[in-house]
C-alpha positions as CSV (number, residue, x, y, z in Angstrom):
1,M,142.2,119.5,125.3
2,D,141.9,120.8,121.7
3,R,143.2,118.5,118.9
4,E,144.3,119.6,115.3
5,A,141.9,119.4,112.6
6,I,142.2,116.1,110.8
7,W,142.4,117.6,107.3
8,L,145.6,119.4,108.4
9,S,147.4,116.3,109.4
10,G,148.0,114.6,106.0
11,Y,145.8,111.9,106.3
12,A,145.5,109.4,103.4
13,T,142.7,110.5,100.8
14,N,143.0,107.7,98.7
15,T,141.4,105.0,100.9
16,V,138.3,103.0,100.4
17,L,136.5,104.6,103.6
18,Y,137.5,108.1,102.6
19,N,136.1,107.9,99.3
20,W,133.1,106.3,100.5
21,I,132.4,108.9,102.8
22,A,133.2,111.6,100.0
23,A,130.7,109.9,97.7
24,I,127.9,110.0,100.6
25,N,128.7,113.8,101.3
26,Q,128.6,114.5,97.5
27,I,125.2,112.9,97.1
28,R,123.8,114.6,100.3
29,N,124.9,117.9,98.9
30,Q,123.2,117.3,95.4
31,A,120.1,116.0,97.1
32,I,119.9,119.3,99.1
33,Y,120.5,121.3,95.7
34,A,117.7,119.6,93.9
35,D,115.5,120.1,96.9
36,S,115.9,122.4,99.7
37,T,113.4,120.7,101.8
38,Y,115.6,117.5,101.8
39,I,117.4,118.9,105.0
40,T,114.1,118.9,106.9
41,Y,112.5,115.9,105.6
42,N,112.6,113.3,108.4
43,T,114.4,109.9,107.6
44,Q,111.8,107.0,107.6
45,P,112.7,103.4,108.1
46,V,110.5,101.8,105.2
47,Y,111.6,98.0,105.1
48,Q,113.3,95.8,107.7
49,D,114.0,91.9,108.1
50,L,116.4,90.1,110.4
51,N,119.5,91.3,108.3
52,T,118.4,94.4,106.3
53,I,116.9,97.8,106.8
54,A,116.2,100.3,104.2
55,I,115.5,104.1,104.9
56,R,114.0,106.6,102.8
57,K,114.8,110.5,102.8
58,G,113.2,113.2,100.7
59,V,110.0,114.0,98.8
60,T,108.4,111.7,96.1
61,G,110.5,112.1,93.0
62,K,113.6,113.3,94.7
63,Q,113.8,110.6,97.4
64,M,117.1,108.6,98.3
65,I,116.7,105.0,99.3
66,S,119.6,103.6,101.5
67,V,119.7,99.9,102.2
68,F,122.1,98.3,105.1
69,S,122.7,94.9,105.8
70,N,124.0,93.5,109.4
71,L,125.6,90.6,107.6
72,G,129.3,92.0,107.4
73,A,131.9,91.5,104.9
74,G,131.7,87.7,104.7
75,G,127.8,87.8,104.4
76,A,126.0,86.1,101.7
77,T,125.2,87.9,98.5
78,Y,121.3,88.2,98.0
79,S,118.7,90.3,96.2
80,L,116.2,92.3,97.9
81,G,112.9,93.5,96.1
82,L,111.5,96.5,97.5
83,S,107.9,97.5,96.4
84,P,107.0,100.9,95.0
85,A,105.0,101.1,98.1
86,V,108.3,101.1,100.2
87,T,110.4,103.1,98.0
88,G,108.0,105.7,96.4
89,Y,109.6,105.0,92.9
90,A,107.5,104.7,90.0
91,P,107.5,102.0,87.4
92,S,110.6,102.2,84.9
93,F,112.3,104.8,86.9
94,A,115.9,105.3,86.4
95,L,118.3,105.4,89.4
96,I,122.0,105.3,90.3
97,E,123.3,103.4,93.2
98,I,126.0,106.0,94.3
99,T,128.3,103.9,96.2
100,T,129.2,101.7,93.0
101,C,127.9,104.1,90.3
102,T,125.8,101.4,88.9
103,A,122.5,102.1,87.0
104,Y,119.1,100.7,88.2
105,T,115.8,100.8,86.8
106,T,112.4,99.9,88.5
107,D,110.5,97.1,86.8
108,A,107.3,97.6,85.0
109,A,105.4,97.5,88.4
110,G,107.9,99.6,90.1
111,Y,109.8,97.1,92.0
112,L,113.2,97.9,92.7
113,S,115.6,94.8,92.7
114,V,118.7,95.6,95.1
115,A,121.8,93.5,94.8
116,M,123.4,93.0,98.3
117,T,126.9,92.2,98.3
118,N,129.7,91.5,101.2
119,G,127.4,93.5,103.9
120,L,128.0,96.7,101.8
121,P,125.3,99.5,102.1
122,T,123.7,100.7,98.7
123,V,122.4,104.1,98.2
124,F,120.0,105.1,95.5
125,Y,119.1,108.5,94.0
126,P,117.1,109.4,90.9
127,L,119.4,109.4,87.8
128,A,117.7,112.6,86.3
129,L,118.7,114.7,89.4
130,L,122.2,114.0,88.8
131,A,122.5,115.7,85.3
132,G,125.6,118.0,85.5
133,S,126.6,117.2,88.9
134,G,129.6,115.2,87.9
135,I,128.4,112.3,90.4
136,C,128.8,109.0,89.0
137,S,129.7,110.2,85.4
138,G,131.0,106.8,84.7
139,V,127.9,104.6,85.1
140,T,128.0,100.9,84.8
141,G,125.5,98.1,84.7
142,L,121.6,98.2,84.3
143,F,119.3,96.0,86.4
144,F,115.6,95.4,85.9
């Protein structure tokens, strides 16, 4: 049985989930625009522990790093340090965490300190590749 397309049904477009999915789609489109090989680059798990997994997609300098937790909404807040061997990011590399539009910078050795909160995922993308995209135009914070 065929169903009506959901975008014709008047679903709410002001919900947290809708906005999160829209942000993820927007950054994916930007990654493809910045590097056409993004589509064919195989996603690679680059870090895991009992509660966290980090994955990488994209060539060096244009890669996206996504970090996921299995702790859920009631989970502890913690900081996860990811080495440059894991992320591929250079020292003092400017990034945007696109689900919150928060600025991050790797430290002098290239380590990325990821703030994990309430079990929410984080998605990092190079700041320089967002110029003119309209993505995260109101950036907040800065972490070293």
